[in-house]
Structure formats: structure tokens, C-alpha cells
All heavy atoms as an XYZ file, in Angstrom:
817
protein
N     120.159     96.860     90.444
C     118.902     96.981     91.161
C     117.898     95.984     90.583
O     117.981     95.602     89.430
C     118.329     98.394     91.022
C     119.161     99.514     91.614
S     118.970     99.697     93.371
C     117.271    100.137     93.544
N     116.960     95.620     91.420
C     115.919     94.670     91.042
C     114.549     95.295     91.226
O     114.341     96.094     92.136
C     116.011     93.418     91.905
C     117.181     92.586     91.550
C     118.456     92.702     92.034
C     117.212     91.525     90.611
N     119.266     91.773     91.455
C     118.528     91.028     90.580
C     116.259     90.940     89.796
C     118.905     89.974     89.765
C     116.641     89.886     88.983
C     117.949     89.416     88.972
N     113.616     94.903     90.375
C     112.213     95.307     90.486
C     111.396     94.034     90.641
O     111.533     93.103     89.839
C     111.744     96.080     89.239
C     110.274     96.426     89.344
C     112.578     97.318     89.025
N     110.569     93.991     91.673
C     109.651     92.874     91.873
C     108.227     93.413     91.779
O     107.897     94.414     92.419
C     109.874     92.222     93.235
N     107.423     92.764     90.966
C     106.004     93.115     90.840
C     105.219     91.977     91.479
O     105.341     90.824     91.062
C     105.586     93.309     89.368
C     104.099     93.605     89.263
C     106.407     94.419     88.719
N     104.466     92.310     92.518
C     103.660     91.326     93.247
C     102.201     91.714     93.082
O     101.850     92.889     93.223
C     104.043     91.335     94.727
C     105.529     91.089     94.960
S     106.027     91.351     96.659
C     105.975     93.133     96.739
N     101.367     90.727     92.781
C      99.973     91.085     92.540
C      99.019     89.998     93.017
O      99.370     88.835     93.127
C      99.736     91.385     91.049
C     100.138     90.277     90.118
C      99.236     89.297     89.754
C     101.415     90.228     89.598
C      99.597     88.282     88.881
C     101.786     89.230     88.729
C     100.880     88.249     88.367
N      97.812     90.457     93.303
C      96.692     89.587     93.646
C      95.502     90.123     92.859
O      94.954     91.172     93.196
C      96.431     89.622     95.152
C      95.372     88.631     95.582
O      95.051     87.717     94.797
O      94.862     88.769     96.705
N      95.159     89.429     91.788
C      94.116     89.906     90.888
C      92.890     89.007     90.959
O      93.014     87.789     91.130
C      94.638     89.932     89.448
C      95.872     90.798     89.213
C      96.356     90.645     87.780
C      95.575     92.250     89.521
N      91.709     89.596     90.808
C      90.496     88.771     90.799
C      90.454     87.887     89.554
O      90.836     88.326     88.466
C      89.363     89.800     90.797
C      89.962     91.039     90.225
C      91.409     91.016     90.611
N      89.995     86.641     89.731
C      89.923     85.706     88.600
C      88.628     84.895     88.631
O      88.571     83.773     88.163
C      91.148     84.755     88.572
C      92.401     85.513     88.206
C      91.318     84.038     89.886
N      87.558     85.480     89.173
C      86.284     84.776     89.283
C      85.557     84.771     87.943
O      85.129     83.726     87.469
C      85.403     85.407     90.388
C      84.050     84.740     90.438
C      86.105     85.320     91.731
N      85.429     85.930     87.344
C      84.728     86.056     86.063
C      85.693     85.795     84.901
O      86.905     85.970     85.044
C      84.138     87.463     85.922
C      83.182     87.849     87.026
C      81.894     87.060     86.984
O      81.441     86.718     85.871
O      81.341     86.791     88.058
N      85.136     85.414     83.773
C      85.953     85.135     82.593
C      86.771     86.367     82.175
O      87.953     86.256     81.856
C      85.065     84.670     81.441
C      85.832     84.270     80.218
C      84.922     83.726     79.126
C      85.741     83.301     77.914
N      84.904     82.732     76.863
N      86.166     87.536     82.219
C      86.860     88.774     81.850
C      88.008     89.072     82.821
O      89.059     89.573     82.409
C      85.881     89.940     81.813
N      87.819     88.757     84.101
C      88.875     88.964     85.099
C      90.053     88.026     84.841
O      91.215     88.430     84.955
C      88.333     88.753     86.508
C      87.314     89.784     86.939
C      86.647     89.441     88.254
O      86.596     88.239     88.623
O      86.172     90.372     88.924
N      89.752     86.771     84.509
C      90.818     85.809     84.206
C      91.621     86.267     82.993
O      92.851     86.181     82.972
C      90.237     84.411     83.980
C      89.791     83.731     85.254
C      89.477     82.256     85.036
N      88.359     82.029     84.134
C      87.083     82.051     84.485
N      86.747     82.281     85.750
N      86.135     81.828     83.597
N      90.930     86.763     81.974
C      91.615     87.251     80.778
C      92.486     88.454     81.116
O      93.635     88.547     80.666
C      90.616     87.616     79.687
C      91.315     88.108     78.423
C      90.368     88.357     77.301
C      90.990     88.841     76.025
N      92.356     89.198     75.955
N      91.978     89.367     81.928
C      92.753     90.555     82.312
C      93.998     90.151     83.108
O      95.086     90.701     82.887
C      91.886     91.512     83.124
N      93.855     89.182     84.015
C      94.999     88.719     84.811
C      96.034     88.041     83.912
O      97.242     88.272     84.047
C      94.531     87.765     85.901
N      95.573     87.222     82.976
C      96.482     86.554     82.039
C      97.193     87.568     81.154
O      98.406     87.471     80.928
C      95.708     85.540     81.176
O      95.137     84.556     82.040
C      96.606     84.869     80.164
N      96.467     88.553     80.665
C      97.065     89.591     79.826
C      98.118     90.381     80.614
O      99.170     90.734     80.067
C      96.004     90.541     79.281
C      95.122     89.887     78.225
O      95.484     88.798     77.714
O      94.048     90.459     77.931
N      97.847     90.646     81.890
C      98.816     91.371     82.728
C     100.090     90.541     82.901
O     101.202     91.044     82.743
C      98.186     91.712     84.086
C      99.119     92.479     84.990
C      99.518     93.764     84.671
C      99.586     91.908     86.161
C     100.374     94.468     85.499
C     100.440     92.607     86.996
C     100.833     93.898     86.655
N      99.933     89.248     83.199
C     101.094     88.365     83.348
C     101.898     88.303     82.046
O     103.125     88.376     82.060
C     100.652     86.953     83.739
C     100.166     86.829     85.167
C      99.731     85.415     85.530
N     100.751     84.429     85.231
C     100.687     83.524     84.241
N      99.651     83.460     83.451
N     101.662     82.664     84.054
N     101.210     88.195     80.920
C     101.897     88.147     79.629
C     102.635     89.451     79.348
O     103.731     89.445     78.790
C     100.913     87.847     78.507
C     100.454     86.402     78.477
C      99.474     86.164     77.337
C      99.005     84.729     77.309
N      98.020     84.497     76.230
N     102.044     90.579     79.733
C     102.720     91.858     79.507
C     103.990     91.956     80.352
O     105.002     92.489     79.893
C     101.780     93.040     79.785
O     101.483     93.142     81.149
N     103.952     91.415     81.582
C     105.167     91.396     82.406
C     106.254     90.550     81.738
O     107.422     90.949     81.688
C     104.869     90.866     83.806
C     104.009     91.755     84.699
C     103.679     91.040     86.005
C     104.698     93.086     84.970
N     105.877     89.393     81.226
C     106.846     88.533     80.535
C     107.409     89.233     79.299
O     108.615     89.163     79.034
C     106.200     87.201     80.159
C     105.826     86.292     81.331
C     104.994     85.113     80.842
C     107.068     85.824     82.068
N     106.562     89.920     78.558
C     107.011     90.646     77.366
C     107.953     91.794     77.715
O     108.786     92.186     76.892
C     105.828     91.169     76.559
C     105.063     90.068     75.865
O     105.606     89.006     75.594
N     103.796     90.321     75.594
N     107.840     92.339     78.931
C     108.734     93.402     79.388
C     110.066     92.851     79.903
O     110.939     93.623     80.280
C     108.067     94.209     80.513
C     106.979     95.127     80.072
S     106.386     96.090     81.478
C     104.669     95.624     81.493
N     110.193     91.532     79.950
C     111.447     90.944     80.400
C     111.463     90.502     81.849
O     112.515     90.137     82.377
N     110.299     90.523     82.503
C     110.222     90.028     83.874
C     110.231     88.502     83.854
O     109.761     87.883     82.899
C     108.935     90.516     84.559
C     108.976     91.959     84.983
C     108.683     92.968     84.084
C     109.303     92.298     86.282
C     108.715     94.296     84.466
C     109.339     93.620     86.680
C     109.042     94.625     85.768
N     110.762     87.904     84.927
C     110.749     86.452     85.090
C     109.873     86.105     86.275
O     109.855     86.823     87.270
C     112.159     85.929     85.341
C     113.093     86.112     84.179
C     114.487     85.582     84.474
O     114.659     84.846     85.462
O     115.396     85.912     83.705
N     109.165     84.999     86.164
C     108.299     84.582     87.255
C     109.139     83.989     88.384
O     109.863     83.024     88.185
C     107.269     83.556     86.781
C     106.268     83.193     87.861
S     104.886     82.185     87.286
C     105.697     80.702     86.789
N     109.071     84.601     89.576
C     109.742     84.067     90.757
C     108.797     83.121     91.494
O     109.209     82.075     91.980
C     110.171     85.204     91.684
N     107.543     83.505     91.579
C     106.454     82.686     92.094
C     105.235     83.052     91.268
O     105.296     83.971     90.457
C     106.218     82.950     93.580
C     107.354     82.477     94.446
C     107.066     82.669     95.926
O     106.338     83.563     96.313
N     107.654     81.829     96.740
N     104.127     82.369     91.489
C     102.993     82.561     90.585
C     102.580     84.023     90.431
O     102.318     84.482     89.342
C     101.795     81.715     91.009
C     100.680     81.786     89.993
C     100.828     81.212     88.741
C      99.513     82.456     90.275
C      99.832     81.297     87.784
C      98.502     82.542     89.338
C      98.657     81.960     88.094
N     102.518     84.780     91.500
C     102.103     86.184     91.406
C     103.232     87.144     91.756
O     102.989     88.272     92.195
C     100.903     86.439     92.318
O      99.786     85.722     91.851
N     104.471     86.707     91.568
C     105.642     87.549     91.829
C     106.566     87.454     90.622
O     107.030     86.368     90.268
C     106.396     87.108     93.105
C     107.616     87.987     93.339
C     105.479     87.131     94.318
N     106.818     88.583     89.993
C     107.681     88.644     88.815
C     108.825     89.610     89.101
O     108.617     90.655     89.730
C     106.886     89.107     87.597
C     105.971     88.031     87.076
C     104.838     87.650     87.785
C     106.245     87.370     85.894
C     104.011     86.640     87.327
C     105.429     86.363     85.418
C     104.318     85.999     86.141
O     103.502     84.987     85.687
N     110.035     89.256     88.662
C     111.213     90.067     88.949
C     111.977     90.378     87.672
O     111.966     89.610     86.727
C     112.129     89.326     89.930
C     111.475     89.121     91.274
S     112.469     88.158     92.416
C     113.970     89.071     92.445
N     112.669     91.532     87.725
C     113.487     91.950     86.580
C     114.688     92.715     87.095
O     114.576     93.535     87.997
C     112.682     92.839     85.650
C     113.432     93.178     84.376
C     112.634     94.134     83.505
N     113.053     94.102     82.125
C     114.227     94.494     81.669
N     115.142     94.917     82.484
N     114.503     94.446     80.376
N     115.851     92.456     86.493
C     117.070     93.188     86.818
C     117.099     94.474     86.011
O     116.803     94.474     84.810
C     118.301     92.326     86.498
C     119.586     93.023     86.778
C     120.023     93.196     88.075
C     120.363     93.515     85.738
C     121.214     93.842     88.342
C     121.558     94.161     85.988
C     121.992     94.326     87.302
N     117.463     95.573     86.656
C     117.599     96.865     85.985
C     118.962     97.449     86.330
O     119.482     97.233     87.420
C     116.498     97.832     86.431
S     114.853     97.352     85.906
N     119.522     98.206     85.407
C     120.870     98.737     85.599
C     120.914    100.131     86.204
O     121.982    100.597     86.595
C     121.627     98.758     84.258
O     120.881     99.521     83.315
C     121.837     97.348     83.738
N     119.774    100.823     86.284
C     119.775    102.187     86.810
C     118.396    102.547     87.347
O     117.396    101.886     87.052
C     120.162    103.181     85.715
O     119.159    103.215     84.721
N     118.369    103.634     88.112
C     117.094    104.126     88.624
C     116.203    104.604     87.483
O     114.989    104.434     87.519
C     117.316    105.250     89.636
C     116.052    105.736     90.304
C     115.343    104.663     91.106
O     115.968    103.951     91.884
N     114.039    104.533     90.930
N     116.799    105.166     86.450
C     116.012    105.616     85.299
C     115.316    104.435     84.626
O     114.147    104.534     84.230
C     116.917    106.327     84.293
N     116.012    103.304     84.518
C     115.405    102.112     83.929
C     114.290    101.585     84.827
O     113.237    101.162     84.337
C     116.472    101.041     83.696
C     115.992     99.908     82.827
C     117.079     98.881     82.570
O     117.981     98.682     83.382
N     116.989     98.213     81.430
N     114.494    101.620     86.133
C     113.444    101.207     87.070
C     112.211    102.076     86.889
O     111.087    101.570     86.816
C     113.952    101.276     88.526
C     114.955    100.151     88.776
C     112.802    101.202     89.523
C     115.656    100.236     90.110
N     112.403    103.386     86.806
C     111.276    104.300     86.613
C     110.522    103.988     85.328
O     109.287    104.009     85.293
C     111.752    105.750     86.600
C     112.332    106.193     87.935
O     112.031    105.547     88.975
O     113.089    107.181     87.947
N     111.264    103.670     84.267
C     110.640    103.330     82.980
C     109.772    102.088     83.115
O     108.622    102.068     82.652
C     111.726    103.105     81.911
O     112.452    104.319     81.735
C     111.108    102.670     80.593
N     110.297    101.038     83.758
C     109.519     99.808     83.893
C     108.334     99.980     84.841
O     107.280     99.376     84.619
C     110.415     98.639     84.312
C     111.153     98.087     83.122
C     112.478     98.411     82.894
C     110.503     97.287     82.195
C     113.145     97.937     81.782
C     111.153     96.808     81.078
C     112.478     97.130     80.874
O     113.129     96.665     79.766
N     108.483    100.802     85.859
C     107.345    101.071     86.741
C     106.203    101.736     85.963
O     105.037    101.392     86.148
C     107.767    101.938     87.920
S     108.761    101.070     89.148
N     106.547    102.653     85.070
C     105.528    103.308     84.237
C     104.890    102.317     83.271
O     103.684    102.353     83.043
C     106.130    104.487     83.478
C     106.450    105.661     84.373
C     107.123    106.781     83.617
C     107.538    107.876     84.581
N     108.365    108.906     83.950
N     105.702    101.419     82.711
C     105.159    100.411     81.799
C     104.209     99.464     82.524
O     103.167     99.088     81.985
C     106.293     99.619     81.150
C     107.071    100.406     80.143
C     108.172     99.577     79.527
N     108.984    100.371     78.620
C     110.065     99.933     78.020
N     110.476     98.690     78.217
N     110.749    100.719     77.217
N     104.577     99.072     83.744
C     103.694     98.209     84.538
C     102.395     98.949     84.828
O     101.310     98.386     84.730
C     104.383     97.752     85.845
C     103.389     97.092     86.794
C     105.547     96.810     85.534
N     102.509    100.235     85.165
C     101.322    101.038     85.460
C     100.368    101.091     84.269
O      99.151    100.988     84.437
C     101.747    102.452     85.854
C     100.602    103.330     86.276
C     101.047    104.718     86.698
O     102.259    104.956     86.859
O     100.156    105.574     86.864
N     100.905    101.185     83.068
C     100.022    101.239     81.896
C      99.369     99.891     81.612
O      98.326     99.843     80.959
C     100.779    101.708     80.635
O     101.829    100.795     80.350
C     101.349    103.097     80.819
N      99.962     98.801     82.095
C      99.415     97.458     81.850
C      98.473     96.992     82.955
O      97.910     95.905     82.851
C     100.564     96.454     81.706
N      98.284     97.788     84.001
C      97.450     97.362     85.131
C      96.023     97.049     84.711
O      95.403     97.824     83.987
C      97.407     98.459     86.204
C      98.689     98.712     86.976
C      98.520     99.925     87.888
C      99.087     97.500     87.783
N      95.497     95.921     85.181
C      94.083     95.615     84.924
C      93.199     96.325     85.947
O      93.689     96.856     86.953
C      94.026     94.096     85.114
C      95.101     93.814     86.096
C      96.184     94.826     85.843
N      91.904     96.329     85.685
C      90.944     96.881     86.651
C      90.866     95.939     87.843
O      90.870     94.726     87.684
C      89.557     97.017     86.010
C      89.479     98.059     84.930
C      89.669     99.466     85.456
O      89.208     99.767     86.581
O      90.284    100.263     84.728
N      90.790     96.483     89.015
C      90.640     95.666     90.227
C      91.933     94.987     90.633
O      92.927     95.006     89.930
N      91.906     94.399     91.802
C      93.072     93.695     92.303
C      94.075     94.634     92.947
O      93.877     95.845     93.013
N      95.151     94.046     93.448
C      96.190     94.806     94.119
C      97.529     94.454     93.495
O      97.855     93.286     93.327
C      96.205     94.481     95.607
C      97.209     95.269     96.392
C      97.094     95.009     97.869
C      98.107     95.855     98.608
N      98.022     95.654    100.055
N      98.312     95.485     93.160
C      99.630     95.306     92.580
C     100.613     96.150     93.382
O     100.365     97.327     93.637
C      99.650     95.731     91.092
C     101.057     95.598     90.519
C      98.659     94.917     90.288
N     101.730     95.530     93.788
C     102.800     96.233     94.491
C     104.076     96.102     93.685
O     104.366     95.032     93.142
C     103.039     95.632     95.879
C     101.872     95.856     96.796
O     101.469     96.974     97.041
N     101.311     94.777     97.300
N     104.854     97.187     93.632
C     106.150     97.172     92.976
C     107.200     97.462     94.045
O     107.115     98.474     94.741
C     106.228     98.216     91.845
C     105.148     97.944     90.801
C     107.614     98.220     91.225
C     105.041     99.012     89.732
N     108.162     96.566     94.146
C     109.214     96.668     95.152
C     110.552     96.741     94.443
O     110.792     95.987     93.491
C     109.155     95.430     96.058
C     110.254     95.234     97.067
C     110.158     96.281     98.164
C     110.159     93.850     97.668
N     111.431     97.635     94.877
C     112.779     97.697     94.319
C     113.776     97.400     95.432
O     113.564     97.755     96.586
C     113.084     99.076     93.710
O     112.977    100.072     94.721
C     112.125     99.393     92.579
N     114.867     96.724     95.058
C     115.923     96.426     96.031
C     117.255     96.250     95.318
O     117.308     96.046     94.109
C     115.566     95.213     96.904
C     115.095     94.013     96.148
C     115.970     93.014     95.778
C     113.753     93.873     95.808
C     115.531     91.904     95.086
C     113.305     92.769     95.124
C     114.198     91.780     94.762
N     118.323     96.323     96.096
C     119.672     96.308     95.536
C     120.148     94.887     95.236
O     119.558     93.907     95.696
C     120.671     96.949     96.507
O     120.759     96.127     97.672
C     120.254     98.367     96.882
N     121.244     94.801     94.502
C     121.859     93.507     94.194
C     122.263     92.782     95.472
O     122.099     91.572     95.598
C     123.106     93.690     93.327
C     122.787     94.209     91.942
O     121.616     94.109     91.536
O     123.706     94.704     91.280
N     122.825     93.520     96.431
C     123.272     92.915     97.685
C     122.080     92.326     98.446
O     122.168     91.234     98.999
C     123.984     93.960     98.538
C     124.793     93.397     99.659
C     125.741     92.338     99.177
C     127.161     92.725     99.267
N     128.067     91.637     98.909
N     120.963     93.015     98.466
C     119.762     92.488     99.106
C     119.245     91.267     98.371
O     118.802     90.307     98.990
C     118.684     93.583     99.184
C     119.044     94.695    100.143
C     118.148     95.901     99.992
O     117.742     96.253     98.887
N     117.858     96.560    101.104
N     119.323     91.268     97.043
C     118.895     90.118     96.242
C     119.733     88.890     96.595
O     119.209     87.785     96.726
C     119.022     90.454     94.758
C     118.679     89.309     93.838
C     117.355     89.001     93.554
C     119.675     88.539     93.250
C     117.027     87.954     92.706
C     119.360     87.494     92.396
C     118.042     87.207     92.132
O     117.728     86.166     91.298
N     121.032     89.071     96.733
C     121.927     87.960     97.050
C     121.650     87.364     98.424
O     122.006     86.221     98.688
C     123.382     88.413     96.955
C     123.824     88.709     95.534
C     125.203     89.322     95.449
O     125.844     89.523     96.506
O     125.654     89.603     94.330
N     121.016     88.130     99.310
C     120.734     87.653    100.665
C     119.379     86.968    100.795
O     118.974     86.595    101.889
C     120.841     88.823    101.647
C     122.271     89.305    101.755
C     122.500     90.500    102.636
N     121.508     90.707    103.656
C     121.300     91.859    104.261
N     122.003     92.911    103.938
N     120.386     91.983    105.195
N     118.670     86.755     99.688
C     117.399     86.036     99.721
C     117.662     84.596    100.136
O     118.569     83.950     99.620
C     116.690     86.078     98.348
C     116.247     87.498     98.010
C     115.492     85.121     98.328
C     115.686     87.646     96.604
N     116.886     84.098    101.076
C     116.980     82.707    101.501
C     115.822     81.961    100.852
O     114.660     82.318    101.038
C     116.907     82.589    103.043
C     116.969     81.143    103.468
C     118.018     83.402    103.689
N     116.127     80.930    100.068
C     115.108     80.189     99.322
C     115.119     78.716     99.701
O     116.181     78.149     99.957
C     115.366     80.306     97.817
O     115.279     81.638     97.401
N     113.937     78.120     99.702
C     113.776     76.692     99.972
C     112.940     76.075     98.858
O     112.013     76.688     98.355
C     113.073     76.459    101.311
C     113.895     76.883    102.494
C     113.837     78.180    102.967
C     114.734     75.978    103.127
C     114.598     78.580    104.054
C     115.500     76.366    104.217
C     115.422     77.663    104.670
O     116.184     78.054    105.747
N     113.279     74.864     98.501
C     112.470     74.067     97.594
C     112.059     72.858     98.413
O     112.872     71.980     98.681
C     113.258     73.662     96.347
C     112.487     72.901     95.286
C     111.291     73.719     94.803
C     113.387     72.559     94.117
N     110.801     72.860     98.863
C     110.404     71.877     99.871
C     111.134     72.222    101.161
O     111.110     73.350    101.606
N     111.836     71.271    101.740
C     112.627     71.546    102.939
C     114.100     71.739    102.635
O     114.905     71.970    103.521
C     112.453     70.406    103.943
C     111.054     70.366    104.517
C     110.988     69.426    105.689
C     109.586     69.427    106.240
N     109.547     69.647    107.653
N     114.464     71.636    101.353
C     115.862     71.769    100.955
C     116.203     73.234    100.685
O     115.581     73.887     99.850
C     116.140     70.938     99.706
N     117.194     73.732    101.410
C     117.638     75.102    101.209
C     118.383     75.185     99.883
O     119.212     74.340     99.556
C     118.556     75.530    102.353
C     118.927     76.979    102.320
C     119.699     77.369    103.566
C     120.011     78.849    103.537
N     120.715     79.269    104.747
N     118.070     76.202     99.114
C     118.683     76.407     97.808
C     119.904     77.318     97.938
O     119.972     78.152     98.838
C     117.668     77.035     96.848
C     116.416     76.200     96.654
C     116.737     74.856     96.034
O     117.243     74.783     94.937
N     116.462     73.785     96.758
N     120.874     77.191     97.044
C     122.045     78.069     97.096
C     121.645     79.522     96.851
O     120.645     79.799     96.187
C     122.959     77.548     95.990
C     122.132     76.648     95.156
C     120.944     76.230     95.967
N     122.442     80.432     97.379
C     122.169     81.855     97.200
C     122.215     82.216     95.730
O     122.993     81.661     94.958
C     123.209     82.693     97.957
O     123.108     82.451     99.323
N     121.373     83.173     95.372
C     121.335     83.622     93.989
C     122.432     84.653     93.776
O     122.764     85.410     94.671
C     119.976     84.222     93.668
C     118.862     83.210     93.826
C     117.556     83.783     93.383
C     116.476     82.755     93.622
N     115.646     82.538     92.504
N     122.963     84.684     92.573
C     123.988     85.653     92.213
C     123.365     86.652     91.250
O     122.619     86.279     90.358
C     125.168     84.932     91.553
C     126.302     85.850     91.168
C     127.380     85.062     90.441
C     128.449     85.962     89.889
N     128.008     86.862     88.863
N     123.681     87.914     91.444
C     123.189     88.939     90.524
C     123.801     88.734     89.152
O     124.940     88.283     89.040
C     123.568     90.333     91.035
O     122.900     90.594     92.238
N     123.061     89.066     88.090
C     123.623     88.894     86.751
C     124.804     89.823     86.530
O     124.867     90.916     87.099
C     122.465     89.239     85.822
C     121.498     89.985     86.635
C     121.710     89.595     88.062
N     125.744     89.386     85.722
C     126.881     90.223     85.368
C     126.423     91.327     84.438
O     125.435     91.188     83.723
C     127.962     89.388     84.675
C     128.540     88.332     85.608
O     128.665     88.623     86.812
O     128.854     87.231     85.129
N     127.174     92.416     84.431
C     126.880     93.491     83.503
C     127.138     92.990     82.085
O     128.041     92.212     81.852
C     127.761     94.702     83.789
C     127.472     95.359     85.109
C     126.126     96.063     85.123
O     125.639     96.494     84.077
N     125.527     96.170     86.282
N     126.355     93.443     81.144
C     126.527     93.041     79.756
C     127.571     93.935     79.079
O     127.601     95.141     79.302
C     125.195     93.136     78.998
C     124.165     92.182     79.504
C     123.118     92.620     80.294
C     124.247     90.829     79.209
C     122.168     91.735     80.763
C     123.303     89.936     79.670
C     122.260     90.395     80.454
N     128.408     93.326     78.279
C     129.379     94.090     77.502
C     128.794     94.383     76.127
O     128.244     93.502     75.485
C     130.684     93.291     77.314
C     131.423     93.092     78.624
O     131.356     94.023     79.464
O     132.057     92.039     78.796
N     128.923     95.602     75.700
C     128.455     95.994     74.377
C     129.648     96.074     73.445
O     130.667     96.664     73.770
C     127.726     97.339     74.426
C     126.454     97.373     75.266
C     125.900     98.781     75.304
C     125.421     96.419     74.694
N     129.514     95.493     72.278
C     130.619     95.492     71.304
C     130.350     96.502     70.235
O     129.306     96.776     69.830
C     130.764     94.100     70.675
C     131.169     93.088     71.701
C     130.224     92.299     72.323
C     132.503     92.933     72.037
C     130.592     91.349     73.260
C     132.880     91.993     72.975
C     131.928     91.199     73.591
């Protein structure tokens, strides 16, 4: 499963810019990767892990702005159509499960 955090935060005042930057940094520290400037994604192995990260994102929310959390399956992730300019990019592959030794 995948978790996508999409946000639109105010950045007019200096304090707002700092809050938005701190929120982005907290997403990176949680293991999210930037898909686009205000869209961060993370792979999760279970619904329980998704619930945990949703709670962590909730605790990191800044004042103001809009934040959406979207979850979707590996199969849906693989069906994303991406372009870089006008060039279509190859389909993304879900990460393999990690083996623990």
C-alpha cells in the first residue's frame, strides 16, 4: 500500500514559510519521498503501518493550509501515467518486500 500526503500551505509570512518547511522536513524524516513539490509518498506494508503514519502526519500538521492523505494499492501505483515534459516515463514498479535476516 502507498500513502500520499498532498498539501497547500500558506507561505506569505516568515512564520508560515518556516512552518511549511518544518512540515516538509518532518515528512522526509518519516521516510516520505517527494513526488512533486507538495506531494510526498511512502510505501507501507500494512494498514496498521498506514494508520501509524497518518497519526504521525497529523501530529506534524502546521496551522492553516490544507493537507490531504490518500492511500492506494500497489496495483494502482503501477498504473500511474507519468510524463517528463512531453516524454512519457516508464511505469513505476512497487518496491520488493524486504527480507529480514
